Structures are given as C-alpha cells and as structure tokens.
All heavy atoms as atom14 arrays in JSON, in Angstrom:
{
  "sequence": "MGQSLSQKEEITDPTIKLIMAYYYSHTLNKFTDKAIADGMNYPWDDGYTTFMNAWT",
  "atom14_mask": [
    [1, 1, 1, 1, 1, 1, 1, 1, 0, 0, 0, 0, 0, 0],
    [1, 1, 1, 1, 0, 0, 0, 0, 0, 0, 0, 0, 0, 0],
    [1, 1, 1, 1, 1, 1, 1, 1, 1, 0, 0, 0, 0, 0],
    [1, 1, 1, 1, 1, 1, 0, 0, 0, 0, 0, 0, 0, 0],
    [1, 1, 1, 1, 1, 1, 1, 1, 0, 0, 0, 0, 0, 0],
    [1, 1, 1, 1, 1, 1, 0, 0, 0, 0, 0, 0, 0, 0],
    [1, 1, 1, 1, 1, 1, 1, 1, 1, 0, 0, 0, 0, 0],
    [1, 1, 1, 1, 1, 1, 1, 1, 1, 0, 0, 0, 0, 0],
    [1, 1, 1, 1, 1, 1, 1, 1, 1, 0, 0, 0, 0, 0],
    [1, 1, 1, 1, 1, 1, 1, 1, 1, 0, 0, 0, 0, 0],
    [1, 1, 1, 1, 1, 1, 1, 1, 0, 0, 0, 0, 0, 0],
    [1, 1, 1, 1, 1, 1, 1, 0, 0, 0, 0, 0, 0, 0],
    [1, 1, 1, 1, 1, 1, 1, 1, 0, 0, 0, 0, 0, 0],
    [1, 1, 1, 1, 1, 1, 1, 0, 0, 0, 0, 0, 0, 0],
    [1, 1, 1, 1, 1, 1, 1, 0, 0, 0, 0, 0, 0, 0],
    [1, 1, 1, 1, 1, 1, 1, 1, 0, 0, 0, 0, 0, 0],
    [1, 1, 1, 1, 1, 1, 1, 1, 1, 0, 0, 0, 0, 0],
    [1, 1, 1, 1, 1, 1, 1, 1, 0, 0, 0, 0, 0, 0],
    [1, 1, 1, 1, 1, 1, 1, 1, 0, 0, 0, 0, 0, 0],
    [1, 1, 1, 1, 1, 1, 1, 1, 0, 0, 0, 0, 0, 0],
    [1, 1, 1, 1, 1, 0, 0, 0, 0, 0, 0, 0, 0, 0],
    [1, 1, 1, 1, 1, 1, 1, 1, 1, 1, 1, 1, 0, 0],
    [1, 1, 1, 1, 1, 1, 1, 1, 1, 1, 1, 1, 0, 0],
    [1, 1, 1, 1, 1, 1, 1, 1, 1, 1, 1, 1, 0, 0],
    [1, 1, 1, 1, 1, 1, 0, 0, 0, 0, 0, 0, 0, 0],
    [1, 1, 1, 1, 1, 1, 1, 1, 1, 1, 0, 0, 0, 0],
    [1, 1, 1, 1, 1, 1, 1, 0, 0, 0, 0, 0, 0, 0],
    [1, 1, 1, 1, 1, 1, 1, 1, 0, 0, 0, 0, 0, 0],
    [1, 1, 1, 1, 1, 1, 1, 1, 0, 0, 0, 0, 0, 0],
    [1, 1, 1, 1, 1, 1, 1, 1, 1, 0, 0, 0, 0, 0],
    [1, 1, 1, 1, 1, 1, 1, 1, 1, 1, 1, 0, 0, 0],
    [1, 1, 1, 1, 1, 1, 1, 0, 0, 0, 0, 0, 0, 0],
    [1, 1, 1, 1, 1, 1, 1, 1, 0, 0, 0, 0, 0, 0],
    [1, 1, 1, 1, 1, 1, 1, 1, 1, 0, 0, 0, 0, 0],
    [1, 1, 1, 1, 1, 0, 0, 0, 0, 0, 0, 0, 0, 0],
    [1, 1, 1, 1, 1, 1, 1, 1, 0, 0, 0, 0, 0, 0],
    [1, 1, 1, 1, 1, 0, 0, 0, 0, 0, 0, 0, 0, 0],
    [1, 1, 1, 1, 1, 1, 1, 1, 0, 0, 0, 0, 0, 0],
    [1, 1, 1, 1, 0, 0, 0, 0, 0, 0, 0, 0, 0, 0],
    [1, 1, 1, 1, 1, 1, 1, 1, 0, 0, 0, 0, 0, 0],
    [1, 1, 1, 1, 1, 1, 1, 1, 0, 0, 0, 0, 0, 0],
    [1, 1, 1, 1, 1, 1, 1, 1, 1, 1, 1, 1, 0, 0],
    [1, 1, 1, 1, 1, 1, 1, 0, 0, 0, 0, 0, 0, 0],
    [1, 1, 1, 1, 1, 1, 1, 1, 1, 1, 1, 1, 1, 1],
    [1, 1, 1, 1, 1, 1, 1, 1, 0, 0, 0, 0, 0, 0],
    [1, 1, 1, 1, 1, 1, 1, 1, 0, 0, 0, 0, 0, 0],
    [1, 1, 1, 1, 0, 0, 0, 0, 0, 0, 0, 0, 0, 0],
    [1, 1, 1, 1, 1, 1, 1, 1, 1, 1, 1, 1, 0, 0],
    [1, 1, 1, 1, 1, 1, 1, 0, 0, 0, 0, 0, 0, 0],
    [1, 1, 1, 1, 1, 1, 1, 0, 0, 0, 0, 0, 0, 0],
    [1, 1, 1, 1, 1, 1, 1, 1, 1, 1, 1, 0, 0, 0],
    [1, 1, 1, 1, 1, 1, 1, 1, 0, 0, 0, 0, 0, 0],
    [1, 1, 1, 1, 1, 1, 1, 1, 0, 0, 0, 0, 0, 0],
    [1, 1, 1, 1, 1, 0, 0, 0, 0, 0, 0, 0, 0, 0],
    [1, 1, 1, 1, 1, 1, 1, 1, 1, 1, 1, 1, 1, 1],
    [1, 1, 1, 1, 1, 1, 1, 0, 0, 0, 0, 0, 0, 0]
  ],
  "atom14_positions": [
    [[0.85, -1.19, 0.0], [-0.03, 0.01, 0.0], [0.9, 1.26, 0.0], [1.91, 1.3, 0.62], [-0.87, 0.02, 1.26], [-1.85, -1.13, 1.34], [-3.34, -0.68, 0.42], [-4.05, -2.23, 0.31], [0.0, 0.0, 0.0], [0.0, 0.0, 0.0], [0.0, 0.0, 0.0], [0.0, 0.0, 0.0], [0.0, 0.0, 0.0], [0.0, 0.0, 0.0]],
    [[0.42, 2.24, -0.68], [1.15, 3.5, -0.72], [2.44, 3.45, -1.51], [3.31, 4.31, -1.35], [0.0, 0.0, 0.0], [0.0, 0.0, 0.0], [0.0, 0.0, 0.0], [0.0, 0.0, 0.0], [0.0, 0.0, 0.0], [0.0, 0.0, 0.0], [0.0, 0.0, 0.0], [0.0, 0.0, 0.0], [0.0, 0.0, 0.0], [0.0, 0.0, 0.0]],
    [[2.59, 2.51, -2.37], [3.8, 2.4, -3.21], [3.74, 3.32, -4.4], [2.71, 3.55, -4.92], [3.99, 0.96, -3.7], [4.17, -0.1, -2.67], [4.3, -1.43, -3.27], [4.81, -1.6, -4.37], [3.88, -2.44, -2.56], [0.0, 0.0, 0.0], [0.0, 0.0, 0.0], [0.0, 0.0, 0.0], [0.0, 0.0, 0.0], [0.0, 0.0, 0.0]],
    [[4.87, 3.87, -4.75], [4.9, 4.63, -5.97], [5.35, 3.71, -7.11], [5.95, 2.65, -6.84], [5.86, 5.84, -5.87], [7.21, 5.34, -5.83], [0.0, 0.0, 0.0], [0.0, 0.0, 0.0], [0.0, 0.0, 0.0], [0.0, 0.0, 0.0], [0.0, 0.0, 0.0], [0.0, 0.0, 0.0], [0.0, 0.0, 0.0], [0.0, 0.0, 0.0]],
    [[5.1, 4.08, -8.3], [5.5, 3.23, -9.43], [7.0, 3.16, -9.62], [7.5, 2.16, -10.16], [4.87, 3.75, -10.76], [3.38, 3.59, -10.82], [2.85, 4.23, -12.12], [2.92, 2.16, -10.75], [0.0, 0.0, 0.0], [0.0, 0.0, 0.0], [0.0, 0.0, 0.0], [0.0, 0.0, 0.0], [0.0, 0.0, 0.0], [0.0, 0.0, 0.0]],
    [[7.72, 4.11, -9.08], [9.19, 4.09, -9.21], [9.81, 3.19, -8.13], [11.03, 2.9, -8.25], [9.74, 5.48, -9.17], [9.46, 6.07, -7.85], [0.0, 0.0, 0.0], [0.0, 0.0, 0.0], [0.0, 0.0, 0.0], [0.0, 0.0, 0.0], [0.0, 0.0, 0.0], [0.0, 0.0, 0.0], [0.0, 0.0, 0.0], [0.0, 0.0, 0.0]],
    [[9.09, 2.84, -7.12], [9.68, 1.99, -6.05], [8.76, 0.74, -5.85], [8.09, 0.57, -4.79], [9.74, 2.81, -4.78], [10.71, 3.94, -4.84], [10.78, 4.72, -3.57], [9.8, 4.82, -2.86], [11.97, 5.26, -3.26], [0.0, 0.0, 0.0], [0.0, 0.0, 0.0], [0.0, 0.0, 0.0], [0.0, 0.0, 0.0], [0.0, 0.0, 0.0]],
    [[8.74, -0.12, -6.85], [7.91, -1.32, -6.77], [8.47, -2.27, -5.73], [9.65, -2.36, -5.5], [7.92, -2.0, -8.09], [7.23, -1.2, -9.2], [7.28, -1.91, -10.54], [6.71, -1.05, -11.63], [6.85, -1.69, -12.89], [0.0, 0.0, 0.0], [0.0, 0.0, 0.0], [0.0, 0.0, 0.0], [0.0, 0.0, 0.0], [0.0, 0.0, 0.0]],
    [[7.53, -2.92, -5.0], [7.9, -3.9, -4.01], [7.17, -5.23, -4.34], [6.04, -5.16, -4.84], [7.52, -3.42, -2.63], [8.32, -2.22, -2.16], [7.92, -1.77, -0.74], [7.49, -2.62, 0.0], [8.1, -0.57, -0.46], [0.0, 0.0, 0.0], [0.0, 0.0, 0.0], [0.0, 0.0, 0.0], [0.0, 0.0, 0.0], [0.0, 0.0, 0.0]],
    [[7.78, -6.31, -4.05], [7.13, -7.58, -4.24], [5.93, -7.75, -3.3], [5.96, -7.31, -2.11], [8.14, -8.73, -3.93], [7.58, -10.08, -4.18], [8.55, -11.19, -3.86], [9.71, -10.9, -3.57], [8.13, -12.35, -3.89], [0.0, 0.0, 0.0], [0.0, 0.0, 0.0], [0.0, 0.0, 0.0], [0.0, 0.0, 0.0], [0.0, 0.0, 0.0]],
    [[4.88, -8.36, -3.77], [3.73, -8.64, -2.97], [4.1, -9.94, -2.19], [4.37, -10.97, -2.77], [2.49, -8.86, -3.82], [2.15, -7.57, -4.53], [1.29, -9.35, -2.93], [1.03, -7.69, -5.55], [0.0, 0.0, 0.0], [0.0, 0.0, 0.0], [0.0, 0.0, 0.0], [0.0, 0.0, 0.0], [0.0, 0.0, 0.0], [0.0, 0.0, 0.0]],
    [[4.01, -9.84, -0.89], [4.37, -11.0, -0.01], [3.2, -11.52, 0.74], [3.26, -12.67, 1.24], [5.51, -10.63, 0.95], [5.09, -9.5, 1.74], [6.8, -10.25, 0.21], [0.0, 0.0, 0.0], [0.0, 0.0, 0.0], [0.0, 0.0, 0.0], [0.0, 0.0, 0.0], [0.0, 0.0, 0.0], [0.0, 0.0, 0.0], [0.0, 0.0, 0.0]],
    [[2.14, -10.77, 0.83], [0.96, -11.2, 1.62], [0.27, -12.34, 0.87], [-0.17, -12.17, -0.27], [0.01, -10.02, 1.78], [-1.17, -10.38, 2.7], [-1.97, -11.32, 2.31], [-1.36, -9.76, 3.72], [0.0, 0.0, 0.0], [0.0, 0.0, 0.0], [0.0, 0.0, 0.0], [0.0, 0.0, 0.0], [0.0, 0.0, 0.0], [0.0, 0.0, 0.0]],
    [[0.15, -13.55, 1.5], [-0.4, -14.7, 0.78], [-1.94, -14.49, 0.36], [-2.32, -14.98, -0.63], [-0.26, -15.86, 1.79], [0.05, -15.25, 3.1], [0.62, -13.9, 2.85], [0.0, 0.0, 0.0], [0.0, 0.0, 0.0], [0.0, 0.0, 0.0], [0.0, 0.0, 0.0], [0.0, 0.0, 0.0], [0.0, 0.0, 0.0], [0.0, 0.0, 0.0]],
    [[-2.62, -13.74, 1.14], [-4.03, -13.49, 0.81], [-4.12, -12.64, -0.43], [-4.95, -12.97, -1.34], [-4.77, -12.83, 1.97], [-4.67, -13.66, 3.13], [-6.25, -12.55, 1.63], [0.0, 0.0, 0.0], [0.0, 0.0, 0.0], [0.0, 0.0, 0.0], [0.0, 0.0, 0.0], [0.0, 0.0, 0.0], [0.0, 0.0, 0.0], [0.0, 0.0, 0.0]],
    [[-3.33, -11.56, -0.51], [-3.3, -10.76, -1.71], [-2.84, -11.53, -2.93], [-3.42, -11.38, -4.03], [-2.43, -9.49, -1.49], [-2.95, -8.66, -0.32], [-2.35, -8.64, -2.79], [-4.39, -8.2, -0.48], [0.0, 0.0, 0.0], [0.0, 0.0, 0.0], [0.0, 0.0, 0.0], [0.0, 0.0, 0.0], [0.0, 0.0, 0.0], [0.0, 0.0, 0.0]],
    [[-1.83, -12.41, -2.79], [-1.4, -13.24, -3.88], [-2.49, -14.13, -4.36], [-2.7, -14.28, -5.61], [-0.18, -14.05, -3.47], [1.12, -13.33, -3.33], [2.23, -14.29, -3.05], [3.56, -13.64, -3.1], [4.68, -14.56, -2.92], [0.0, 0.0, 0.0], [0.0, 0.0, 0.0], [0.0, 0.0, 0.0], [0.0, 0.0, 0.0], [0.0, 0.0, 0.0]],
    [[-3.28, -14.71, -3.49], [-4.36, -15.58, -3.88], [-5.46, -14.78, -4.59], [-5.94, -15.23, -5.66], [-4.96, -16.24, -2.62], [-6.15, -17.16, -2.89], [-5.78, -18.34, -3.77], [-6.72, -17.59, -1.55], [0.0, 0.0, 0.0], [0.0, 0.0, 0.0], [0.0, 0.0, 0.0], [0.0, 0.0, 0.0], [0.0, 0.0, 0.0], [0.0, 0.0, 0.0]],
    [[-5.81, -13.64, -4.07], [-6.82, -12.82, -4.67], [-6.39, -12.41, -6.11], [-7.2, -12.48, -7.03], [-7.1, -11.53, -3.85], [-7.78, -11.93, -2.55], [-7.92, -10.51, -4.64], [-7.86, -10.8, -1.47], [0.0, 0.0, 0.0], [0.0, 0.0, 0.0], [0.0, 0.0, 0.0], [0.0, 0.0, 0.0], [0.0, 0.0, 0.0], [0.0, 0.0, 0.0]],
    [[-5.15, -11.95, -6.28], [-4.64, -11.57, -7.56], [-4.64, -12.74, -8.57], [-4.97, -12.6, -9.73], [-3.3, -10.91, -7.44], [-3.3, -9.64, -6.65], [-4.46, -8.36, -7.27], [-3.73, -7.97, -8.8], [0.0, 0.0, 0.0], [0.0, 0.0, 0.0], [0.0, 0.0, 0.0], [0.0, 0.0, 0.0], [0.0, 0.0, 0.0], [0.0, 0.0, 0.0]],
    [[-4.23, -13.88, -8.12], [-4.18, -15.05, -8.97], [-5.62, -15.44, -9.41], [-5.87, -15.71, -10.6], [-3.59, -16.28, -8.23], [0.0, 0.0, 0.0], [0.0, 0.0, 0.0], [0.0, 0.0, 0.0], [0.0, 0.0, 0.0], [0.0, 0.0, 0.0], [0.0, 0.0, 0.0], [0.0, 0.0, 0.0], [0.0, 0.0, 0.0], [0.0, 0.0, 0.0]],
    [[-6.59, -15.35, -8.51], [-7.99, -15.65, -8.81], [-8.49, -14.66, -9.84], [-9.13, -15.02, -10.81], [-8.76, -15.58, -7.51], [-10.22, -16.01, -7.61], [-10.52, -17.34, -7.65], [-11.24, -15.13, -7.56], [-11.83, -17.8, -7.78], [-12.54, -15.47, -7.63], [-12.87, -16.83, -7.74], [-14.17, -17.22, -7.75], [0.0, 0.0, 0.0], [0.0, 0.0, 0.0]],
    [[-8.22, -13.39, -9.56], [-8.66, -12.32, -10.49], [-8.08, -12.5, -11.88], [-8.83, -12.5, -12.86], [-8.19, -10.99, -9.92], [-8.41, -9.83, -10.84], [-9.64, -9.3, -11.07], [-7.29, -9.34, -11.52], [-9.79, -8.21, -11.96], [-7.47, -8.27, -12.42], [-8.7, -7.71, -12.64], [-8.83, -6.68, -13.51], [0.0, 0.0, 0.0], [0.0, 0.0, 0.0]],
    [[-6.81, -12.69, -12.0], [-6.15, -12.76, -13.31], [-6.54, -14.05, -14.05], [-6.74, -14.04, -15.3], [-4.65, -12.58, -13.22], [-4.26, -11.15, -13.02], [-3.75, -10.7, -11.87], [-4.43, -10.3, -14.07], [-3.42, -9.39, -11.69], [-4.09, -8.93, -13.94], [-3.61, -8.5, -12.72], [-3.28, -7.19, -12.58], [0.0, 0.0, 0.0], [0.0, 0.0, 0.0]],
    [[-6.69, -15.15, -13.33], [-7.08, -16.38, -14.03], [-8.48, -16.28, -14.66], [-8.65, -16.71, -15.8], [-7.05, -17.62, -13.08], [-8.02, -17.47, -12.06], [0.0, 0.0, 0.0], [0.0, 0.0, 0.0], [0.0, 0.0, 0.0], [0.0, 0.0, 0.0], [0.0, 0.0, 0.0], [0.0, 0.0, 0.0], [0.0, 0.0, 0.0], [0.0, 0.0, 0.0]],
    [[-9.37, -15.63, -13.95], [-10.76, -15.49, -14.5], [-10.83, -14.39, -15.58], [-11.56, -14.56, -16.53], [-11.74, -15.23, -13.39], [-12.06, -16.45, -12.61], [-13.06, -17.29, -12.97], [-11.51, -16.99, -11.52], [-13.13, -18.34, -12.17], [-12.15, -18.14, -11.21], [0.0, 0.0, 0.0], [0.0, 0.0, 0.0], [0.0, 0.0, 0.0], [0.0, 0.0, 0.0]],
    [[-10.12, -13.28, -15.4], [-10.24, -12.22, -16.39], [-9.47, -12.58, -17.66], [-9.87, -12.13, -18.77], [-9.77, -10.85, -15.87], [-8.4, -11.03, -15.36], [-10.66, -10.37, -14.73], [0.0, 0.0, 0.0], [0.0, 0.0, 0.0], [0.0, 0.0, 0.0], [0.0, 0.0, 0.0], [0.0, 0.0, 0.0], [0.0, 0.0, 0.0], [0.0, 0.0, 0.0]],
    [[-8.42, -13.34, -17.53], [-7.63, -13.74, -18.76], [-8.03, -15.07, -19.3], [-7.49, -15.52, -20.33], [-6.15, -13.69, -18.39], [-5.54, -12.35, -17.99], [-4.11, -12.48, -17.55], [-5.73, -11.33, -19.08], [0.0, 0.0, 0.0], [0.0, 0.0, 0.0], [0.0, 0.0, 0.0], [0.0, 0.0, 0.0], [0.0, 0.0, 0.0], [0.0, 0.0, 0.0]],
    [[-8.94, -15.74, -18.6], [-9.42, -17.11, -18.96], [-8.27, -18.09, -19.09], [-8.17, -18.84, -20.04], [-10.22, -16.99, -20.28], [-11.09, -18.19, -20.47], [-11.44, -18.89, -19.56], [-11.44, -18.45, -21.73], [0.0, 0.0, 0.0], [0.0, 0.0, 0.0], [0.0, 0.0, 0.0], [0.0, 0.0, 0.0], [0.0, 0.0, 0.0], [0.0, 0.0, 0.0]],
    [[-7.36, -18.07, -18.1], [-6.21, -18.99, -18.04], [-6.29, -19.75, -16.73], [-6.28, -19.13, -15.68], [-4.94, -18.25, -18.19], [-4.76, -17.58, -19.53], [-3.39, -16.99, -19.65], [-3.29, -16.33, -21.02], [-1.97, -16.21, -21.5], [0.0, 0.0, 0.0], [0.0, 0.0, 0.0], [0.0, 0.0, 0.0], [0.0, 0.0, 0.0], [0.0, 0.0, 0.0]],
    [[-6.34, -21.07, -16.82], [-6.57, -21.9, -15.66], [-5.6, -23.01, -15.6], [-5.18, -23.56, -16.6], [-8.06, -22.42, -15.61], [-9.05, -21.34, -15.66], [-9.62, -20.89, -16.82], [-9.46, -20.68, -14.47], [-10.54, -19.87, -16.89], [-10.35, -19.68, -14.52], [-10.94, -19.27, -15.75], [0.0, 0.0, 0.0], [0.0, 0.0, 0.0], [0.0, 0.0, 0.0]],
    [[-5.34, -23.5, -14.35], [-4.56, -24.69, -14.22], [-5.42, -25.9, -14.53], [-6.64, -25.89, -14.56], [-4.03, -24.87, -12.76], [-5.25, -25.01, -11.88], [-3.25, -23.68, -12.32], [0.0, 0.0, 0.0], [0.0, 0.0, 0.0], [0.0, 0.0, 0.0], [0.0, 0.0, 0.0], [0.0, 0.0, 0.0], [0.0, 0.0, 0.0], [0.0, 0.0, 0.0]],
    [[-4.79, -27.06, -14.74], [-5.53, -28.31, -15.0], [-6.47, -28.63, -13.83], [-7.56, -29.11, -14.02], [-4.56, -29.46, -15.26], [-3.79, -29.33, -16.55], [-4.29, -28.57, -17.48], [-2.73, -29.92, -16.69], [0.0, 0.0, 0.0], [0.0, 0.0, 0.0], [0.0, 0.0, 0.0], [0.0, 0.0, 0.0], [0.0, 0.0, 0.0], [0.0, 0.0, 0.0]],
    [[-5.97, -28.4, -12.6], [-6.79, -28.63, -11.42], [-8.08, -27.8, -11.44], [-9.19, -28.27, -11.16], [-6.02, -28.45, -10.14], [-6.85, -28.76, -8.89], [-6.05, -28.86, -7.64], [-6.82, -29.08, -6.39], [-8.18, -29.5, -6.43], [0.0, 0.0, 0.0], [0.0, 0.0, 0.0], [0.0, 0.0, 0.0], [0.0, 0.0, 0.0], [0.0, 0.0, 0.0]],
    [[-7.94, -26.51, -11.76], [-9.1, -25.61, -11.79], [-10.12, -26.05, -12.85], [-11.32, -26.08, -12.6], [-8.65, -24.18, -12.09], [0.0, 0.0, 0.0], [0.0, 0.0, 0.0], [0.0, 0.0, 0.0], [0.0, 0.0, 0.0], [0.0, 0.0, 0.0], [0.0, 0.0, 0.0], [0.0, 0.0, 0.0], [0.0, 0.0, 0.0], [0.0, 0.0, 0.0]],
    [[-9.59, -26.5, -13.99], [-10.46, -27.02, -15.03], [-11.19, -28.29, -14.53], [-12.36, -28.43, -14.68], [-9.67, -27.28, -16.32], [-9.16, -25.97, -16.84], [-10.49, -28.01, -17.35], [-8.14, -26.05, -17.96], [0.0, 0.0, 0.0], [0.0, 0.0, 0.0], [0.0, 0.0, 0.0], [0.0, 0.0, 0.0], [0.0, 0.0, 0.0], [0.0, 0.0, 0.0]],
    [[-10.39, -29.21, -13.92], [-10.98, -30.45, -13.42], [-12.06, -30.17, -12.35], [-13.06, -30.92, -12.21], [-9.9, -31.35, -12.89], [0.0, 0.0, 0.0], [0.0, 0.0, 0.0], [0.0, 0.0, 0.0], [0.0, 0.0, 0.0], [0.0, 0.0, 0.0], [0.0, 0.0, 0.0], [0.0, 0.0, 0.0], [0.0, 0.0, 0.0], [0.0, 0.0, 0.0]],
    [[-11.85, -29.13, -11.56], [-12.77, -28.79, -10.49], [-13.98, -27.95, -10.99], [-14.86, -27.6, -10.18], [-12.05, -28.02, -9.38], [-11.13, -28.88, -8.58], [-11.19, -30.1, -8.67], [-10.25, -28.32, -7.84], [0.0, 0.0, 0.0], [0.0, 0.0, 0.0], [0.0, 0.0, 0.0], [0.0, 0.0, 0.0], [0.0, 0.0, 0.0], [0.0, 0.0, 0.0]],
    [[-13.96, -27.63, -12.24], [-15.08, -26.86, -12.8], [-15.05, -25.36, -12.48], [-16.06, -24.66, -12.55], [0.0, 0.0, 0.0], [0.0, 0.0, 0.0], [0.0, 0.0, 0.0], [0.0, 0.0, 0.0], [0.0, 0.0, 0.0], [0.0, 0.0, 0.0], [0.0, 0.0, 0.0], [0.0, 0.0, 0.0], [0.0, 0.0, 0.0], [0.0, 0.0, 0.0]],
    [[-13.85, -24.86, -12.16], [-13.69, -23.47, -11.8], [-13.19, -22.58, -12.9], [-12.78, -21.49, -12.74], [-12.75, -23.34, -10.61], [-13.24, -24.07, -9.33], [-14.82, -23.44, -8.75], [-14.45, -21.84, -8.25], [0.0, 0.0, 0.0], [0.0, 0.0, 0.0], [0.0, 0.0, 0.0], [0.0, 0.0, 0.0], [0.0, 0.0, 0.0], [0.0, 0.0, 0.0]],
    [[-13.25, -23.11, -14.13], [-12.64, -22.43, -15.3], [-13.71, -21.67, -16.1], [-13.82, -21.72, -17.26], [-11.94, -23.41, -16.19], [-12.87, -24.49, -16.73], [-13.75, -24.93, -16.0], [-12.67, -24.83, -17.98], [0.0, 0.0, 0.0], [0.0, 0.0, 0.0], [0.0, 0.0, 0.0], [0.0, 0.0, 0.0], [0.0, 0.0, 0.0], [0.0, 0.0, 0.0]],
    [[-14.44, -20.77, -15.42], [-15.43, -19.94, -16.1], [-14.91, -18.52, -16.16], [-14.46, -18.01, -15.16], [-16.77, -20.01, -15.42], [-16.71, -19.72, -13.96], [-16.84, -18.44, -13.48], [-16.49, -20.78, -13.05], [-16.79, -18.17, -12.1], [-16.4, -20.48, -11.68], [-16.55, -19.18, -11.22], [-16.45, -18.91, -9.86], [0.0, 0.0, 0.0], [0.0, 0.0, 0.0]],
    [[-14.96, -17.88, -17.31], [-14.55, -16.44, -17.42], [-15.66, -15.57, -16.89], [-16.81, -15.88, -16.91], [-14.35, -16.26, -18.91], [-15.24, -17.27, -19.55], [-15.29, -18.45, -18.61], [0.0, 0.0, 0.0], [0.0, 0.0, 0.0], [0.0, 0.0, 0.0], [0.0, 0.0, 0.0], [0.0, 0.0, 0.0], [0.0, 0.0, 0.0], [0.0, 0.0, 0.0]],
    [[-15.22, -14.46, -16.32], [-16.19, -13.48, -15.84], [-16.68, -12.61, -16.99], [-15.92, -12.38, -17.97], [-15.57, -12.59, -14.78], [-15.23, -13.26, -13.53], [-15.93, -14.37, -13.0], [-14.25, -12.97, -12.57], [-15.4, -14.75, -11.78], [-14.39, -13.91, -11.5], [-13.26, -12.01, -12.52], [-13.52, -13.84, -10.39], [-12.42, -11.96, -11.38], [-12.57, -12.89, -10.33]],
    [[-17.88, -12.12, -16.91], [-18.32, -11.19, -17.89], [-17.78, -9.77, -17.6], [-17.09, -9.52, -16.58], [-19.85, -11.15, -17.97], [-20.56, -10.67, -16.71], [-19.85, -10.11, -15.81], [-21.74, -10.89, -16.58], [0.0, 0.0, 0.0], [0.0, 0.0, 0.0], [0.0, 0.0, 0.0], [0.0, 0.0, 0.0], [0.0, 0.0, 0.0], [0.0, 0.0, 0.0]],
    [[-18.0, -8.84, -18.49], [-17.44, -7.49, -18.36], [-17.86, -6.76, -17.07], [-17.09, -6.08, -16.44], [-17.8, -6.62, -19.55], [-17.09, -7.07, -20.82], [-16.05, -7.75, -20.72], [-17.59, -6.74, -21.91], [0.0, 0.0, 0.0], [0.0, 0.0, 0.0], [0.0, 0.0, 0.0], [0.0, 0.0, 0.0], [0.0, 0.0, 0.0], [0.0, 0.0, 0.0]],
    [[-19.13, -6.96, -16.72], [-19.59, -6.35, -15.46], [-18.87, -6.79, -14.22], [-18.46, -6.01, -13.36], [0.0, 0.0, 0.0], [0.0, 0.0, 0.0], [0.0, 0.0, 0.0], [0.0, 0.0, 0.0], [0.0, 0.0, 0.0], [0.0, 0.0, 0.0], [0.0, 0.0, 0.0], [0.0, 0.0, 0.0], [0.0, 0.0, 0.0], [0.0, 0.0, 0.0]],
    [[-18.7, -8.12, -14.08], [-17.98, -8.62, -12.91], [-16.5, -8.24, -12.96], [-15.94, -7.97, -11.92], [-18.16, -10.13, -12.84], [-17.86, -10.64, -11.43], [-18.73, -10.38, -10.39], [-16.72, -11.39, -11.12], [-18.47, -10.81, -9.12], [-16.46, -11.78, -9.89], [-17.34, -11.53, -8.84], [-17.07, -11.97, -7.6], [0.0, 0.0, 0.0], [0.0, 0.0, 0.0]],
    [[-15.93, -8.23, -14.13], [-14.51, -7.84, -14.22], [-14.35, -6.4, -13.79], [-13.45, -6.04, -13.04], [-14.03, -7.99, -15.67], [-14.12, -9.37, -16.01], [-12.56, -7.59, -15.8], [0.0, 0.0, 0.0], [0.0, 0.0, 0.0], [0.0, 0.0, 0.0], [0.0, 0.0, 0.0], [0.0, 0.0, 0.0], [0.0, 0.0, 0.0], [0.0, 0.0, 0.0]],
    [[-15.25, -5.49, -14.15], [-15.23, -4.11, -13.72], [-15.31, -4.01, -12.2], [-14.6, -3.28, -11.56], [-16.34, -3.29, -14.39], [-16.14, -3.37, -15.79], [-16.33, -1.86, -13.95], [0.0, 0.0, 0.0], [0.0, 0.0, 0.0], [0.0, 0.0, 0.0], [0.0, 0.0, 0.0], [0.0, 0.0, 0.0], [0.0, 0.0, 0.0], [0.0, 0.0, 0.0]],
    [[-16.24, -4.82, -11.65], [-16.38, -4.86, -10.17], [-15.07, -5.3, -9.53], [-14.64, -4.7, -8.57], [-17.51, -5.8, -9.82], [-17.62, -6.1, -8.32], [-18.19, -5.17, -7.46], [-17.1, -7.29, -7.83], [-18.23, -5.44, -6.13], [-17.17, -7.55, -6.46], [-17.81, -6.65, -5.63], [0.0, 0.0, 0.0], [0.0, 0.0, 0.0], [0.0, 0.0, 0.0]],
    [[-14.44, -6.3, -10.02], [-13.2, -6.81, -9.44], [-12.03, -5.77, -9.61], [-11.19, -5.65, -8.75], [-12.8, -8.16, -10.01], [-13.7, -9.27, -9.56], [-13.62, -9.53, -7.79], [-11.99, -10.19, -7.58], [0.0, 0.0, 0.0], [0.0, 0.0, 0.0], [0.0, 0.0, 0.0], [0.0, 0.0, 0.0], [0.0, 0.0, 0.0], [0.0, 0.0, 0.0]],
    [[-12.06, -5.09, -10.75], [-11.06, -4.02, -10.98], [-11.14, -2.99, -9.88], [-10.12, -2.55, -9.32], [-11.24, -3.36, -12.35], [-10.58, -4.14, -13.44], [-9.73, -4.93, -13.24], [-11.11, -3.9, -14.62], [0.0, 0.0, 0.0], [0.0, 0.0, 0.0], [0.0, 0.0, 0.0], [0.0, 0.0, 0.0], [0.0, 0.0, 0.0], [0.0, 0.0, 0.0]],
    [[-12.37, -2.62, -9.53], [-12.56, -1.61, -8.44], [-12.17, -2.19, -7.11], [-11.56, -1.5, -6.24], [-14.01, -1.14, -8.44], [0.0, 0.0, 0.0], [0.0, 0.0, 0.0], [0.0, 0.0, 0.0], [0.0, 0.0, 0.0], [0.0, 0.0, 0.0], [0.0, 0.0, 0.0], [0.0, 0.0, 0.0], [0.0, 0.0, 0.0], [0.0, 0.0, 0.0]],
    [[-12.45, -3.41, -6.91], [-12.2, -4.09, -5.61], [-10.71, -4.25, -5.37], [-10.22, -4.06, -4.25], [-12.94, -5.44, -5.54], [-12.76, -6.11, -4.24], [-13.33, -5.75, -3.11], [-12.09, -7.33, -4.02], [-12.97, -6.68, -2.11], [-12.25, -7.66, -2.68], [-11.36, -8.21, -4.82], [-11.69, -8.81, -2.09], [-10.86, -9.32, -4.31], [-10.98, -9.6, -2.93]],
    [[-9.97, -4.67, -6.44], [-8.53, -4.95, -6.27], [-7.77, -3.65, -6.26], [-6.72, -3.52, -5.82], [-8.0, -5.9, -7.33], [-8.28, -5.38, -8.6], [-8.53, -7.26, -7.12], [0.0, 0.0, 0.0], [0.0, 0.0, 0.0], [0.0, 0.0, 0.0], [0.0, 0.0, 0.0], [0.0, 0.0, 0.0], [0.0, 0.0, 0.0], [0.0, 0.0, 0.0]]
  ]
}
C-alpha cells in the first residue's frame, strides 16, 4: 500500500497473492488443470470484471 510506481515492491501477503491469482485467471481465462477439473474455469463477464477491478 502507498507504493509509488518508481519503487515497486514484491507482494508478499499470501491473501493478496491468492486474490490476484484468482482475479487474473478469470479475467484472462487462463486456468490450471486442477481448476479445469474442479469446474472453476469460467470467465467473468465485463460487469464482474469491472467490479473486481474496483475491488482490487
């Protein structure tokens, strides 16, 4: 939080890493084999993606 673009820091919080992975997998429609096997490989529509953009 509060980072400037010129001083990037690695994200280390495991919850934030999980949220970002979930967000990007659904918005980019890229999933692991396990996610596909578990039936979690559905892309979000534009409305939900906009909501997640605001949330993240």
